[in-house]
C-alpha positions as CSV (number, residue, x, y, z in Angstrom):
1,M,50.2,7.4,338.9
2,K,51.8,4.6,340.8
3,T,54.4,2.5,339.1
4,K,54.4,-1.3,339.2
5,H,57.3,-1.1,341.7
6,S,55.4,1.3,343.9
7,I,52.3,-0.9,344.0
8,I,54.3,-4.0,344.8
9,G,56.1,-2.2,347.6
10,S,52.8,-0.9,349.0
11,V,51.4,-4.4,349.0
12,I,54.5,-5.8,350.8
13,M,54.4,-3.0,353.4
14,G,50.7,-3.6,354.0
15,I,51.4,-7.3,354.6
16,I,54.2,-6.5,357.0
17,A,52.0,-4.0,358.9
18,L,49.1,-6.3,359.2
19,G,51.4,-9.0,360.6
20,L,52.5,-6.7,363.4
21,F,49.2,-6.9,365.3
22,I,48.0,-9.9,367.3
23,S,44.4,-8.8,368.1
24,P,41.9,-6.2,367.0
25,S,42.4,-2.8,368.5
26,P,40.7,0.5,368.9
27,S,40.9,2.9,365.9
28,V,43.3,5.7,366.1
29,N,40.5,8.2,366.2
30,D,38.6,6.6,369.2
31,S,37.7,9.5,371.6
32,V,41.1,11.0,372.3
33,N,39.8,14.5,372.6
34,Q,37.6,14.0,375.6
35,S,38.5,15.6,379.0
36,I,39.6,13.1,381.6
37,P,39.0,13.6,385.3
38,V,42.1,13.1,387.5
39,M,42.2,12.9,391.3
40,Y,44.9,14.4,393.4
41,G,43.9,13.7,397.0
42,D,40.7,15.6,397.6
43,E,41.2,17.9,394.7
44,K,39.6,17.1,391.3
45,S,40.9,18.5,388.0
46,I,40.4,17.9,384.4
47,I,43.5,17.0,382.3
48,D,44.2,15.8,378.8
49,V,47.6,14.3,378.7
50,K,48.9,13.9,375.1
51,V,52.4,12.6,374.5
52,P,53.9,12.8,371.0
53,I,56.4,10.3,369.6
54,V,58.9,12.6,367.9
55,A,60.8,11.7,364.7
56,M,63.9,13.4,363.4
57,S,65.4,13.0,359.9
58,A,62.8,10.5,358.6
59,D,63.5,9.8,355.0
60,D,61.1,7.6,352.9
61,V,60.0,5.5,355.9
62,G,57.3,3.3,354.6
63,T,56.3,1.0,357.5
64,M,56.8,1.2,361.2
65,H,56.1,-0.9,364.3
66,I,56.4,1.1,367.6
67,E,55.8,-0.2,371.1
68,L,55.8,2.5,373.7
69,T,55.9,1.3,377.3
70,Y,54.9,3.4,380.4
71,D,54.1,2.8,384.1
72,P,50.5,1.6,384.2
73,S,50.3,2.6,387.9
74,I,50.8,6.2,386.8
75,L,49.2,6.4,383.3
76,R,46.5,4.7,381.3
77,A,46.5,4.9,377.5
78,V,43.1,5.9,376.1
79,G,43.8,6.7,372.4
80,V,46.2,7.4,369.6
81,T,46.1,10.0,366.9
82,D,48.2,10.5,363.8
83,G,51.2,12.8,364.0
84,T,52.3,16.0,362.2
85,I,54.3,14.0,359.6
86,T,52.0,11.0,359.3
87,E,48.7,12.5,358.2
88,D,48.7,10.4,355.0
89,A,49.7,7.2,356.7
90,T,47.4,4.4,357.7
91,I,47.8,3.9,361.4
92,E,46.4,1.2,363.7
93,C,47.0,0.8,367.5
94,N,46.5,-1.7,370.3
95,L,45.9,-0.4,373.8
96,E,44.8,-3.7,375.4
97,I,48.0,-4.4,377.3
98,P,48.4,-2.2,380.4
99,G,51.7,-0.4,380.2
100,R,52.2,-0.9,376.5
101,V,50.9,0.9,373.4
102,I,51.5,-0.9,370.1
103,I,51.3,1.3,366.9
104,G,51.7,0.2,363.3
105,M,51.8,2.6,360.4
106,V,52.2,2.3,356.6
107,D,52.7,5.1,354.1
108,S,53.4,4.0,350.5
109,E,54.7,7.5,349.6
110,G,57.1,7.5,352.6
111,I,57.2,9.5,355.9
112,N,59.7,12.3,355.7
113,G,61.1,15.1,357.8
114,Q,60.8,16.1,361.5
115,G,57.7,16.1,363.6
116,S,55.5,13.7,365.5
117,L,54.8,10.2,364.3
118,A,51.8,9.8,366.6
119,S,50.3,11.3,369.7
120,I,49.1,9.1,372.6
121,A,46.4,10.3,375.0
122,F,46.7,9.2,378.6
123,Q,44.6,9.3,381.7
124,V,46.7,10.1,384.8
125,V,46.0,7.5,387.6
126,G,49.1,8.1,389.7
127,T,49.8,10.5,392.6
128,I,51.3,14.0,392.1
129,E,54.9,13.0,393.0
130,M,55.1,10.2,390.4
131,I,57.1,10.2,387.1
132,S,56.4,7.6,384.4
133,P,59.2,6.6,382.0
134,L,58.2,6.6,378.3
135,R,60.3,4.0,376.5
136,I,60.2,2.8,372.9
137,E,60.8,-0.9,372.6
138,N,60.7,-3.3,369.7
139,F,60.9,-0.5,367.2
140,K,61.0,-1.7,363.5
141,A,61.0,0.4,360.4
142,W,61.4,-0.2,356.6
143,D,62.0,2.2,353.7
144,T,59.7,2.5,350.8
145,L,62.2,1.9,348.0
146,N,63.9,-1.4,348.9
147,I,61.8,-2.5,351.9
148,S,65.2,-2.4,353.8
149,Q,65.1,-2.3,357.5
150,I,66.1,1.1,359.1
151,R,67.8,1.2,362.4
152,P,67.3,4.5,364.2
153,T,68.6,5.8,367.5
154,I,65.9,5.8,370.2
155,L,65.8,8.3,373.1
156,D,63.5,7.6,376.0
157,G,61.1,10.2,377.5
158,S,59.1,10.7,380.6
159,Y,55.9,12.3,382.0
160,R,55.9,14.1,385.4
161,I,52.6,14.5,387.2
162,A,53.7,17.4,389.5
163,D,54.2,19.9,386.8
164,Q,52.5,18.0,384.0
165,S,55.7,18.1,382.0
166,T,56.5,15.7,379.2
167,E,59.8,14.8,377.7
168,P,58.6,12.9,374.6
169,P,60.4,9.8,373.3
170,V,62.4,10.6,370.1
171,V,63.3,8.4,367.1
172,V,66.4,9.7,365.3
173,F,66.6,8.2,361.8
174,P,70.1,7.8,360.2
175,Q,71.0,10.3,357.5
């Protein structure tokens, strides 16, 4: 049973999350599990590129705004799914700006632990020698108890086409 404080906090977090988005966007469940054709010269192959945003030491994180940037000449974002520690969160995304994925999430019970916050599906549009940086910009987070802003450390990642290797971006929350 939710307390009056919990309900008020949930309403405030919801208002904050709704204010993070400028325009309507695709749902987080929009066709991210489809196979995507990728061209490397004359060779055709089918690749699903999914990049997690990893969280470490999350503790009662109630609301987050994440902007992941990437090189749109190398990758094209096609969808976002929830992460391993955000199954109970409400997640919305905006994929309309090439080179930028905007994600907002709210969880009135709090996001806790280590794991992925979200997974982004990309179509590879670059050539085999290319590497795309994966940077988190304009990251904002608030806790569930006091609606206080949390300031984590952000570690950039990358995606390398040649060996299809991913170094995911990481959000390290203060302890």
